[in-house]
Each structure stands twice: as C-alpha cells, then as structure tokens.
C-alpha positions as CSV (number, residue, x, y, z in Angstrom):
1,X,50.4,-36.8,62.1
2,X,48.8,-33.5,60.9
3,X,47.8,-32.1,64.3
4,X,48.9,-28.7,65.4
5,X,50.8,-28.3,68.7
6,X,48.3,-27.2,71.4
7,X,48.4,-24.4,74.0
8,X,49.0,-20.7,73.9
9,X,52.6,-21.0,72.9
10,X,52.7,-23.8,70.2
11,X,56.2,-22.8,69.0
12,X,57.8,-22.9,72.4
13,X,61.4,-24.2,72.1
14,X,61.5,-23.5,68.3
15,X,63.7,-21.0,66.7
16,X,62.6,-18.8,63.8
17,X,65.1,-17.1,61.5
18,X,63.3,-14.2,59.8
19,X,65.1,-12.3,57.1
20,X,64.3,-8.6,56.7
21,X,62.5,-8.4,60.1
22,X,63.4,-4.9,61.2
23,X,60.1,-3.4,60.1
24,X,56.9,-4.0,58.0
25,X,55.9,-7.5,57.2
26,X,59.0,-9.1,58.5
27,X,58.7,-7.6,61.9
28,X,55.0,-8.5,62.0
29,X,55.9,-12.1,61.3
30,X,58.6,-12.0,64.0
31,X,56.2,-10.7,66.6
32,X,53.5,-13.1,65.7
33,X,55.9,-16.1,66.1
34,X,57.3,-14.6,69.3
35,X,53.8,-14.5,70.8
36,X,53.6,-18.2,69.9
37,X,56.7,-18.9,71.9
38,X,59.4,-19.1,69.3
39,X,62.9,-17.7,69.8
40,X,63.4,-15.1,67.1
41,X,66.5,-14.2,65.0
42,X,65.9,-10.6,63.9
43,X,67.9,-9.7,60.8
44,X,68.3,-6.6,58.7
45,X,70.7,-3.9,57.6
46,X,69.5,-1.1,59.8
47,X,71.6,-0.8,63.0
48,X,71.1,2.9,63.5
49,X,67.9,5.0,63.2
50,X,67.0,6.0,59.7
51,X,65.6,9.4,58.7
52,X,62.5,8.0,56.9
53,X,62.2,4.3,58.0
54,X,61.1,3.2,61.4
55,X,63.1,0.9,63.6
56,X,66.4,-0.9,63.8
57,X,67.3,-4.6,64.4
58,X,67.7,-3.7,68.0
59,X,64.4,-1.9,68.5
60,X,62.7,-4.9,66.7
61,X,64.4,-7.3,69.1
62,X,63.2,-5.2,72.0
63,X,59.6,-5.6,70.8
64,X,60.1,-9.4,70.5
65,X,61.3,-9.5,74.1
66,X,58.3,-7.5,75.2
67,X,56.1,-10.0,73.4
68,X,57.6,-12.7,75.7
69,X,60.2,-14.3,73.6
70,X,64.0,-14.4,73.3
71,X,65.5,-12.3,70.5
72,X,68.8,-12.3,68.7
73,X,69.4,-9.1,66.5
74,X,71.9,-9.7,63.7
75,X,73.1,-7.3,61.0
76,X,72.5,-9.1,57.7
77,X,72.7,-8.1,54.1
78,X,71.6,-11.2,52.2
79,X,73.6,-10.2,49.2
80,X,76.8,-11.2,51.1
81,X,77.5,-14.9,51.5
82,X,79.9,-14.4,54.4
83,X,77.2,-12.4,56.4
84,X,74.6,-15.2,55.7
85,X,76.9,-17.9,57.0
86,X,78.0,-15.9,60.0
87,X,74.4,-15.1,60.9
88,X,73.3,-18.8,60.7
89,X,76.3,-19.9,62.8
90,X,75.5,-17.3,65.5
91,X,71.8,-18.2,65.5
92,X,72.7,-21.9,66.0
93,X,75.3,-21.0,68.6
94,X,72.8,-19.0,70.7
95,X,69.6,-21.1,70.3
96,X,71.0,-24.5,69.3
97,X,69.4,-24.8,65.9
98,X,66.9,-23.3,63.4
99,X,63.4,-24.8,63.0
100,X,61.6,-22.1,61.0
101,X,63.2,-20.1,58.1
102,X,61.1,-17.2,56.8
103,X,62.3,-15.5,53.6
104,X,60.9,-12.0,53.9
105,X,63.9,-9.8,52.8
106,X,63.2,-8.4,49.4
107,X,64.0,-5.7,46.9
108,X,61.4,-4.1,44.6
109,X,61.7,-1.9,41.5
110,X,58.8,-2.0,39.0
111,X,60.5,-0.1,36.2
112,X,60.4,-1.8,32.8
113,X,63.3,-3.1,30.7
114,X,63.9,0.3,29.0
115,X,64.3,2.1,32.4
116,X,65.8,-0.4,34.8
117,X,69.6,0.0,35.0
118,X,71.9,-2.9,35.4
119,X,72.8,-1.9,39.0
120,X,69.2,-2.2,40.1
121,X,68.7,-5.5,38.2
122,X,71.7,-6.8,40.1
123,X,70.2,-5.6,43.4
124,X,66.9,-7.4,42.6
125,X,68.5,-10.6,41.8
126,X,71.1,-10.3,44.6
127,X,68.5,-10.0,47.3
128,X,65.5,-11.9,45.9
129,X,67.1,-14.8,44.2
130,X,70.7,-15.2,45.3
131,X,69.9,-14.2,48.9
132,X,67.1,-16.7,49.2
133,X,69.2,-19.4,47.6
134,X,72.2,-18.9,49.8
135,X,70.3,-18.4,53.1
136,X,68.4,-21.6,52.3
137,X,71.6,-23.5,51.6
138,X,73.2,-22.2,54.8
139,X,70.2,-23.1,57.0
140,X,69.3,-26.4,55.4
141,X,71.6,-28.6,57.5
142,X,69.9,-27.3,60.7
143,X,66.4,-27.6,59.3
144,X,67.2,-31.2,58.5
145,X,68.0,-31.8,62.2
146,X,64.7,-30.2,63.4
147,X,61.7,-32.1,64.5
148,X,59.5,-29.3,63.3
149,X,61.0,-27.7,60.2
150,X,59.3,-25.2,58.0
151,X,60.6,-22.9,55.2
152,X,58.2,-20.2,54.1
153,X,59.1,-17.6,51.4
154,X,57.2,-14.5,50.6
155,X,57.1,-15.4,46.9
156,X,54.4,-15.3,44.3
157,X,52.5,-18.1,42.5
158,X,54.1,-19.1,39.2
159,X,51.5,-17.8,36.9
160,X,53.2,-17.3,33.5
161,X,50.8,-14.7,32.1
162,X,52.8,-12.3,29.9
163,X,51.3,-9.3,31.7
164,X,53.5,-10.0,34.7
165,X,56.6,-9.9,32.6
166,X,55.8,-7.1,30.1
167,X,55.8,-4.1,32.5
168,X,58.4,-5.0,35.2
169,X,60.4,-7.8,33.7
170,X,63.4,-7.4,36.1
171,X,61.4,-7.6,39.2
172,X,59.2,-10.5,38.0
173,X,62.3,-12.5,37.0
174,X,63.7,-12.0,40.5
175,X,60.5,-12.8,42.4
176,X,59.8,-15.9,40.3
177,X,63.4,-16.9,41.0
178,X,62.4,-17.0,44.7
179,X,59.3,-19.1,43.7
180,X,61.5,-21.5,41.8
181,X,63.7,-22.0,44.9
182,X,60.5,-23.1,46.7
183,X,59.3,-25.2,43.8
184,X,62.6,-27.1,43.4
185,X,63.5,-27.5,47.1
186,X,60.1,-28.8,48.0
187,X,60.4,-31.6,45.4
188,X,64.0,-32.4,46.4
189,X,63.0,-32.7,50.1
190,X,59.7,-34.6,49.4
191,X,59.6,-37.4,51.8
192,X,61.7,-35.6,54.4
193,X,60.0,-33.9,57.4
194,X,60.6,-30.3,56.1
195,X,57.7,-28.3,54.7
196,X,58.7,-25.8,52.0
197,X,55.9,-23.4,50.9
198,X,55.4,-19.9,49.4
199,X,53.0,-17.3,50.6
200,X,51.8,-14.2,48.7
201,X,49.3,-11.5,49.8
202,X,46.1,-11.3,47.8
203,X,46.0,-7.5,48.3
204,X,48.6,-4.8,48.6
205,X,50.1,-4.6,52.1
206,X,50.9,-1.4,54.0
207,X,54.7,-1.2,53.8
208,X,57.3,1.6,53.5
209,X,57.6,0.7,49.8
210,X,54.0,1.5,49.2
211,X,54.1,4.7,51.3
212,X,57.3,6.2,50.0
213,X,57.9,4.7,46.6
214,X,55.0,3.0,44.8
215,X,51.8,4.8,45.6
216,X,51.8,7.2,48.5
217,X,49.1,7.9,51.1
218,X,46.2,7.4,48.7
219,X,47.2,3.9,47.7
220,X,48.1,3.1,51.3
221,X,44.4,3.5,52.1
222,X,43.6,0.5,49.7
223,X,46.0,-1.9,51.5
224,X,45.8,-4.3,54.4
225,X,48.0,-4.3,57.6
226,X,51.1,-6.6,57.6
227,X,49.5,-8.7,60.3
228,X,47.3,-10.5,57.7
229,X,50.5,-11.9,56.3
230,X,52.0,-12.7,59.8
231,X,48.8,-14.4,60.9
232,X,48.9,-16.6,57.7
233,X,52.6,-17.4,58.3
234,X,51.6,-18.5,61.9
235,X,49.0,-20.9,60.6
236,X,51.4,-22.3,58.0
237,X,54.3,-23.0,60.5
238,X,52.1,-24.3,63.3
239,X,50.8,-27.0,61.0
240,X,52.6,-30.3,61.1
241,X,55.5,-30.2,58.5
242,X,54.0,-33.3,56.9
243,X,50.7,-31.7,56.2
244,X,51.6,-29.6,53.2
245,X,54.7,-28.8,51.1
246,X,55.4,-27.4,47.7
247,X,52.3,-25.1,47.8
248,X,51.8,-21.5,46.7
249,X,49.3,-20.0,49.0
250,X,47.6,-16.7,49.5
251,X,47.1,-15.1,52.9
252,X,43.4,-15.1,52.4
253,X,43.4,-18.8,51.5
254,X,45.4,-19.8,54.6
255,X,43.2,-17.7,56.9
256,X,39.9,-18.9,55.5
257,X,41.1,-22.5,55.8
258,X,42.0,-21.8,59.4
259,X,38.5,-20.5,60.1
260,X,39.3,-16.8,60.1
261,X,36.4,-15.3,58.2
262,X,36.5,-11.6,59.3
263,X,39.2,-10.2,57.0
264,X,37.8,-6.7,57.2
265,X,39.8,-6.2,60.5
266,X,43.0,-6.2,58.4
267,X,42.1,-3.3,56.2
268,X,44.0,0.0,56.7
269,X,40.8,1.9,55.7
270,X,37.7,-0.3,55.7
271,X,35.8,2.3,53.7
272,X,38.3,2.1,50.8
273,X,38.3,-0.7,48.2
274,X,41.2,-3.0,48.4
275,X,43.8,-3.2,45.6
276,X,45.0,-6.6,44.4
277,X,48.7,-7.3,44.6
278,X,50.6,-8.0,41.5
279,X,50.9,-11.6,40.4
280,X,47.3,-12.2,41.5
281,X,44.8,-13.0,38.7
C-alpha cells in the first residue's frame, strides 16, 4: 500500500496545480514535478516582465515544457474567488482532473502590530488564509476523484511559543491559518485516500523576498536554494497517499528520511553559516 511508483517519471499522467509558481520556490516545485512526469498548472499574477522580479507565468511554463512535461499557464490572484474557480475549471478541462495541489502562493510582512497597517493585514490574510481555504475548496472535488491525491502546503508547524507572535503578529496569524487548514482538513478526510500535509523549510530559502525586502545579499548567503524544498515536495507526493497525512514536516526531515544525506549541496554559499527560518525552534 505504501510503495512509491517506480520509474524515472513516477508522476506520469498526474496533474499538479501549483499556486505561486512563476518564480522561486513555486517554480522549483513545478519543475521538479515536471521532471517526474506530471502535467503542471503554472499560476501567478505576473503576465508581463517585471522590472525587478524574474519570469512570468508564460516563461515558467516554457521551462516546464523544456523539462519534458505539459504546462498550462494561468493568471491567478488567490485573493479572488472567481479567479480561483475559473483556474480550477480550466485545469480540469485541459488535463481532466487535479491530483496534486501545492499551496505555495504567499504574502509576507514581518512588521509588528504597531507598524502593520490594516491594508497589509488584509493582504496577508487574503493570500495566506483565504486563498488557501478557497483554492482547497475549489480543488477538493477533483482530489476526491483522483487515485493519487496529495495536498501539500508551505505552512509552518503549529508551535505556540509567544516569540512567534510577539514580533510579527499579523504574519504569524496568517501563516498559522494556513497550518490550521492542513490540520482540520487532514482530520476531516482521515480514512479517505487523500494525503494532506504541511512542509516548512528548516533554514531560510533564497527567494526574492529575502533578496529585496528582508535581508539583502548578506543574508542571502546564509540561505539554501529553493530546490531543497522542491526535492522534499517530490518525496512527499510520490509516497502513497495512505502513507502519511496530517503531518507538519521540515524539508530536512523529509530528505533525510528519503536517504538524502548530503544537504550541503543546497547551500547558496557553503562557507557561510545557515540561518534558521522563523517558526523553527
């Protein structure tokens, strides 16, 4: 029951819907699942080249095709229910269903309660909580029809240490909201062949947010490449859906369990010490 599919393309015939997959971690996940044979639904807001940010939904889709998979680029802002429902319908129309739902789209703002304006609080909750909830709801009927259904969310473990709330309360509330979607849905679907799990990086990951907003080039040296997360997602979704559900996993934990012991290859700068991500004790 818990065996993985064999061969070089274990996800052949499956369809993965990856939110926020234009660049960074989301694109890395899309490309990793594409190399495993999955059809990929690329989603994001960037349709035209951006002055600072790399890529568009169309250039990401081209990379998926170059990796040997079929791609469907869709413009999606997860704050809008109509766009979510239209994207899910189009994915099902083109590929016939959805087997893997990866919640990667996210908003971040680490300002404290005294500095974070209501508009930014609404953005955090609109993307991280509401977007995750509504996209899950829209895709769930099709996950229920799949013979290999996985939902994986980039959401942190539910550690209720006050330090995670004191300094960036708005962001923590929104990310823990994502975690609670995983927590509740896994229990509701327990006994059904749908795996629902959360994944969180143990260290900071090299993303545009780190480079341009949170730390700059110096902090970027203390991060790992997004492919450590994409490799962990690959191992989660190629395991039988009955093997594990309702778990909050770290990328390191998943990879070590899979026999991957050389984690140094993921470091942006192997000579620099790594910095732990937030929500990691």
